[in-house]
N, C-alpha and C positions, 0 to 999 in steps of 0.2 A: 158715681150716684149724684143725684142734685138731691138737696132736702127738701123732706115732705113737710109741710104743716097741717097743721088741725082743720086748717079753713082752705086747704087748698082744693079747685075747682070748683068752690064752695058760692052761688049766686042766688039774687030774689029774696036775701034774708034780712031782718031788721035785727041788731043787740041792742039792747034797755040796758040803761045803765053801767056800760061796759069798764073793770077795774082790770087793771093789769097792772102788773107786780112783775120785779126783778128778783129770784130768787138766789141768794148771795151763797146761801148754801149746798145747792145742785152743782154750780161753780166747784166747791171747797170739793165733794165725794169725786166728780171727778179727773178733779188736781191730784187726791190720794190717789186715785187707783191706777193714773198712770206712773204715778211716783212708786208706786208698790209694784207695778208690771216691771220697769224699768230696776230695779233691786233685783227682782228672780231673773234677769236677762244678762245680769251683772255676773251672776252667778253661772248662771251657763255658761256664757264665755270662759269661764275661768275653770269648767268641768272638766271629765272627758268621758262623756257620752259612752264613747267605746267600751267602758270598764265595769258597765252594768250588767247584771247577771243573764239582763233577756237582748241583749243587742245580739244581731247578726255575726255578731265575730267570734262565740262560743260555740262552735260544735261538738264542745267534748260533754259527755254526762256519761253515768254510770249505766252501763248494760242491764236491763231489766233482769230481775231476779241474782243481782250480786252489791256488793257493798251494804246491804241495807243495816247491821250491826253496828256502823259506825253511820251512819245517817239517823236511826233511828236513838243512838245516844247523843252525841252532844256536836256531830260534826268529823268534818275529813282533817286528816295530818300525814304526813308520810308519804309514801308512794302511790303514786294515781291521786295525789290532793286536788288537782285541780277540776278533776272528771268529777271527782264527789264531793268538791265546792260544786261545783255544778247543781247537781242531783240538791246536793243540800238547800241552797237555794230557792230554788226549783217546788221543793217539798215545803217550807216554808214560807214561801208566797202564796202557794195553794193554801196553807191556811190562815192568811195573814198573818202571819210573825215574821216576814220580812222586812225591815226597816230600809235597807240597801245592803249593796255589795259592792267589791271594787276587786277590779278581775286585772294584775299584771301582768299576768300571763296569756297570750304566749306572742304578744306584738309589744313589748316596750315600751307599757303604758308606766315608766318606772319615774314619774315626776311626782316626788313626796309632795310637794308645794299643793297640789292638786286631788290629793287624796282625801281632804276633809271635805273641800267645795264638791266634790262630785258627790260624796255621802251628805253632804248638806240639800243639795238640789233632790237628790233622791227621795228623800227623808220628808221634801218639803212638799212632792207629788203626792204623798201618803197621807197627809198630815194638817188637815189646813191651817187647823191654829198654829200650828207651828209654821205654814207656808206664808200668813199673816204677819207675824211675827217677823219673820225674816227678811221678807220684803223691804218693810221700813224700815229695818236698823239696819241692813245692805244699805239705804240712800241715806238716812240721818246718821246712821253708827249712834246709837243711844246703846246704854247697857240692856244685854239681853235676856228678857228673861224667860224661859223654855216655859209652857203651860205643864201644866199637872199630869204627873203620870197616870197613865188611865190604862187598864188588862187588854184594854179592846186594842191600843195600837199596836201597830208593829215594833216588835222590841230588838229584831237579829238583825248584828250587822255582819257580814263576810266580809273579811279581807285576803284575797287571795294572790299568794306572791309574793309577801312581804319583802322575802331574802332580794327581791328584783329591782325594787326602790334604788333610787339613784348612788348613796351613800350609806355606808354602815353607819355616820354619825344620825341621818334621818330617819333612817330604821327606828334604832334605840331613841330618837325621842320621838315619835308615833308611838310607840308601847308607852314610852313613860306619860304620853299626854293622857292616851287614855287609863292608862291605871292611875292616875289622880283624878279624874273624872269618876270612875268606881270609887276609891277612896273617900272621896268629898260627897259622893251621890249629888252629884251636877247633873246627872244625866242619866236616862231610864233605861240603856240598851245591856244586851248580850251579845260581846263580841267574841266574832270567830278569826282566828290566824291559823290560814294556812303556810307554810311554808318550810323549807329545808333547814337542816340544823346546823346553821352553818354558828362558828363559836363567839362570834359574838352577842347572838340571840339567843343561844342557851346563855352565855352569861347573863345576859339583859333578867330573860326570864327567871333565873333559878334567883335573882335577886330578895332580897326577903320581904322589900314593899312588892314586889309582882307577883312572886310563886304565892302570896299571900288571897289575893285575887284568883288566880286561876287554875285552872286545869288541863290536865298535860293529856293527851290520847297521840301515841305514836302508831303511824301503819309500819313496821318496818316489812322487809322480805323476806315471805315466809312461805312455804308449800303447803301451808296449811287452806292458800287459797285458789289448789291447783283444781278443783273442782268448782270455781266459778269460772275461771280462764277458760276449762273447759265449755261451760257451757255459752262460756262469750264466742270461741271460734266455731263451735257446731252451727251454732245460729248464724253468724256472720258469713261465712266457708259455702251453707248451704243456700244462702240467697244470690252466693258471686256461681254455684253451680245451675242455678234457675235462669240465671239471666244469661249464661252461655252454654244452657242447652246439653249440661255435663250428666251421666248416671244416676240418680238418687243414691248408689252406692258411694260416690265422690263427696268428700272426701274421706278415706278410710278411718277406720274407727282408730286403728294404730297411729296413723297419720297426725292426726289429732295429737294424739296419747304423745309420739314425738315433739312435737310443737310447745306441748305442755309441757316438757322436761324442757326444752332451749330453753322456755319462759322465766323460768328458774323462779316463778315469785311475782313476776314481772309484767305488769298489765301494760304496759307500755312496745314492752317486746312483743305480745299475741296484737296488738292494735296496730304496730307499724306491721308487720307480717301481714296481715289482712289486707293493709291499702297494698302494698308490695303483689300480694298474690293477686289483686284488681286490677292492677297500672295495665291499660288500656294501651298504654306505647309498647307492650310487651307481643312475646305470640300466644297468649293466654294464660288461663289459671293453673292450668296441667300442668307447665312447661315452669313456669313460676314458683308452684310448692312443688317441684323436685329441686328445686336451686335449692329453697330452706331445705326441705331434709338433704342433701347434701351437706348443711352445716354441718349435723351431729355427728359424720364422722370426724370432722375437722376438729371436732372441741372435746372430742375422743385423743386425740393426739396433742392438743392443748395440758399444759401443767399448768397455767398460768393463776393464781389465786386472787384474782380482782376483781373483786363480788358484780361489775360490769363485764368480765372477761365474754360471757354469751352475747350479749346487745352488741360487744365491743364487733365480734367476729360477724356478726351480720350487718351491723351499719359498713364495714368493709364490703361484706358482698354486694349492698346498695353500690356505693361510689364507685366499686372495679365494673360495674355494668353500664355506668356513664361511656357511651362512644367516645373514644379518645378526640375526636374533632371538637368538642364543646368542654369537653374535660377542666382545661386550663380559666374557661368564662365561666363553671359551675365553680369554680374554687373562688374566684374571684368574686364571684356574685355572693355568697354566701358571706366572704371575707368584708365586701362593702354592706353586707347586714348588722355587722358589730359596731358601724361607724357613724356617730352621732352625725344629724344633721342628714348628711348622703341616705341613711337608711329609713329617714322617714318616709318616704315615696319614692315609688317604684321607678317613678322617670327619673327621678334624683340617680338612681342606680344606674339606668341606662346610660345617664347622660355622665355622669363618674368611670363608667368602664367603654365609654363609647361605642356601646351598642344599639342597635334599633330595637323596636318593643316588637318586633316578629324576632328577629336572634335570641333578645333576653328571656322570651315567652317559650321558647324552646328548647333553651336552656335550664331551665326551669322544671318543664315536663319532664325532663329524666331522673329527679328525683321526688317526684310525684308524691312517692310513699311520706315520705319525713317534712316534705314543707307544702303551702300551696299559696296562691295567689288572691289575695282578697280586698275590694274596694280599695285597689294603689298601693295595699301593704303584703311585704313578704311574712307569713307566718309558717312557724314552726309547731308542730303535733307535741315536741315536749323538748326540751332544753335538755337534753341530754345528747341531741345528736352534733349540735355543736358544743358540748362539750366535749365530743370526741372530737372534732374536727381541727379542735385549736390546741389539741396536746398532742406530741410527735410523737409520746409513747403510745400513744391508742391508734391513732390515725397513721402513723408510721409515714410514708411520702406521701400521703395524701391530704397532709396538715398545710391548712390556710397559714400558716404563721413562719412557715419555715421557705424552702424554694419557692413558695407560688405566691406569697406573699410578697418576697425581692424582686420577683420578675416585674409582678406587679407597680410597686414603687419606683421600677427601673421605666417602667413605658411611662406611667405620669410622669417623670423627670424627663424623659425627650418631648412628652407632648407641651409641657409647659417652656422650654426654650426656643420652642418657634412662636416668631414675629405675631402676635395678635395687637390690632388696631382699634375693634373695637368692643365693647364690654359683652357679655351673653348670661342668661340665668345657669347655661351650659359652663360657661369658663369658671363663675362664681362656686358653683358644687366642686368642681374639678381643682380648686386650690385651697378648700376648704378642707375636703375628702384626702387630699396631698399629707396636708400638716398632720393632720389628725391619725392620718393611718400611719405616715413616719414616727409618730410620740409612741408606739407601741410594739414597732419590730424591731427585732436585733441590729444594733451598726455592725455589718461587715468592713471590710479593707476596702474593697472596692466601693462601696456608698457611702465612706467617708473622704473617700478623692472624688469622686465624683459632686459630692456636695457642695465640698471646698470648692471647685470650680464653677459652680451651679450662678446662669446670669438670672440673680432679683432683678435687677433695674427691666430683665424681659418681660419677667413674672406680672412685674409691678406696672406697668402700663397701661392698662386695661380697668385696672382698678382705682381709679383717682378717685376721693370720693366718696369710696364705699367704704361702710363699715359691717366686717361681715362677724357670723356667731363663729367664733374660734377660740377655741383656752390653747394661747401660743406660749405660755409655762410652760407647757408638758412636753411640748415639742424640744423647747429647749434644753430643759430637763434630764431626756432623752439621749441627748446626744455626748457621748464619752468627755470626761471633763478635759483631759489632754487634746481635745480636736476642737472643743467648743470654740476657743478664741478665734479659730482661721475660720470660723463659719458665721459667728455670732458675738455684737458686742453691746455689752450695757450701757444705757446712755442715764442711769438711774441717777447718779450721782451729780449729773448736770443741770445749773437752775433753771425754774419749769417756765421763767420767764424766755430764756433765751429762745425757745422754742415757737416764743409766736412773733418769730421775725418768719417775715414775707417769703422768703425765700425757700424753706424747709416746709413753705403749705404747711405748720400746726394748725390741729384741728382746735386751735384756742377755746371756742366755744361750746366743745365736749367736755364730759368730766376723764379725759384720759386723765391716766397717773404715774404711766414709764414708759419708755420706748428703750428701743432696740438698733442698731445698725447691722444689718444684714450684708453678707458677701464684702468683696476688696474691689478694690479701684473702681473702673465704670461699671460693677456690675451690681454693686449695694442696688441698695434702697432701707428707708426707715420705715419701721414697723412702730404704728403708736399706741397704745395698749388701753384700754379702759377696763378694769379686774373688777370692776361694779357690774359688770353685766356680761363679762369674758365675750370682746367686741374688739377686732382690732382692727387697724386701717393701713396697710400697704402706701406707702411715695414716694416713686422714682426719684430719687437725687437729682435726676438730668432733667426733670421735668419743666421747668420753671427757667429763666437764664439765671447764671448764678453771679450776680451783682458783688464785687467786692469792698464795695463799701458799706458804710453802718451810717446809718441819718449820724451827724454830731449833736445831736437833740440828744441820746444815748447818755448814761451816766456812764463815767469810765468804767464801773466795776464787771458794767451789762457788756459794754465794747469789747473788754476783755474776754468775759466767760464766750461771747459770742464768737470771737477772734479764734478761741481755745476749741470749741466744736467745730469750725468748719475747717481747721487745721488737722483734726482727727479725722471729718469725712473726705478729707482732701481736696475738699471746695476750695481751699484758700493755703499758700507757703510760703511765711512768712521771707523776707527778701534777705540776704545776708548783707550786717552793717558795712558799709563803706568807710575804706578811712579817708578822713578829712584834708584835702588838700592843707599844703602848707601854710599855703596864701590866704586860706579861707578862713575866716571867726564866727561859721556861724555853727548852733550846737548839730550835733552829731544825730543822725538819722535815727528812730526806731524803728522796732519790727510792724510796727502799726502802718496800714494805708493809707492812715485818715492824715 
């Protein structure tokens, strides 16, 4: 749009004694505002908007008329904590008391480095004085002075899924940082944590420093909430009945009572039953309800003391009803959701598993009651389903980390042994996912033999000059020690200057700090590692002409180290010494080809 001026389109006028002034203060104000907006933009880029309570990715909330005792008190914890945390956030927001909320569940928003940035950005959107200070502090990096406490400012911050942040150390550090701010009175907030009772979190919250400023409210698995579960089931199944033109008497009151008994105080059981009965890919709610009611007889015969035995039987029912021709694809999709980088977007999961988009979505629809696809992400309604699928004692033959996982590893191994001439995003995803998967599965005898013969040179060919996000050390450590030397050899003890040699394509401009030789003979490649950001670079040893001469300008010690390294990776073999002829007075030859 063209600039408009105060005298634009004016004519036939006279200006008497004009005085024109250039006001540098106005320019300074505009520059000040520009810098402030840039600061907030930087903060947004370092945040996770989807972790906010009003994001579209949070479908869970308490059913009307349930769980108000906890909402009215201080907030949620324990069973059904995510739904209660969401309802608490909505209630506090309506009262203008919510400063921020961070929901780790259910979509792997587990980066602890983005927790405080996300909270800061949310509070800045509600508190203008803080926003102004924050904008400029990010740009100029001065000491931050928070605005004075005011009773009208939002003060409640909810963190749901603390136990799902990336590491136990980070989880404990978050608690300690917040505890310190409360003890020193540097922030005006009331913090609400919603988490499973993991041992390291119990120990942290029980420490004298933390327990002195906290209050704990535990939601146990209790039959005291049977009336609330019955109300939820009655209301939700009545809606399904109307949608499918079923008689008002459906479902029967005793059927509701049976499901309440099956739930055993677990809201997640009841909500999963509702989604299962309403599955649009089934023969209808009546048939689905009968399948659920049949579990009552199975449970009567089951004498398991596991606290989630009823839920396990229901999850088994769901997975057994997956058609046999897509069962393996479903198991592989579930396993892919546990792999960093691959799990972040659905198209990466499809690339990793070599599935078309339609095949991927068709497989996911068969387990509609426990998961959904939302904004290119796989979202589980509750973490208990994946806990079940990863535990062989609970999911039995359907466990994704046993036979199904081994089959996926074998499939990927074969795919990576095919000649690839061009790099592609899909190939990148397969390589990253492959090493991450192998580091989490058990190694059986067949897998060890297959991998000891793996052609790393073929795998590395399309990956020249690419740094991949991969924690390769975890993969190496997962290999049994008695087989590790047959697959990988560390080059950590070789002088770093050696790797700056042109033949080995060393990334000497990068901050790499260790390297490995993978494979044997002509099948080997070199893996350069940058542990500062967990990235690796695979280099094909035969990628460049392997000159057997080293510049004479190199120092003797460097030349010796280079030849030692070349010998280890089979690029050069020392010549055997020759016996000098009796008539020759020349000095005997050395091992060096120079």
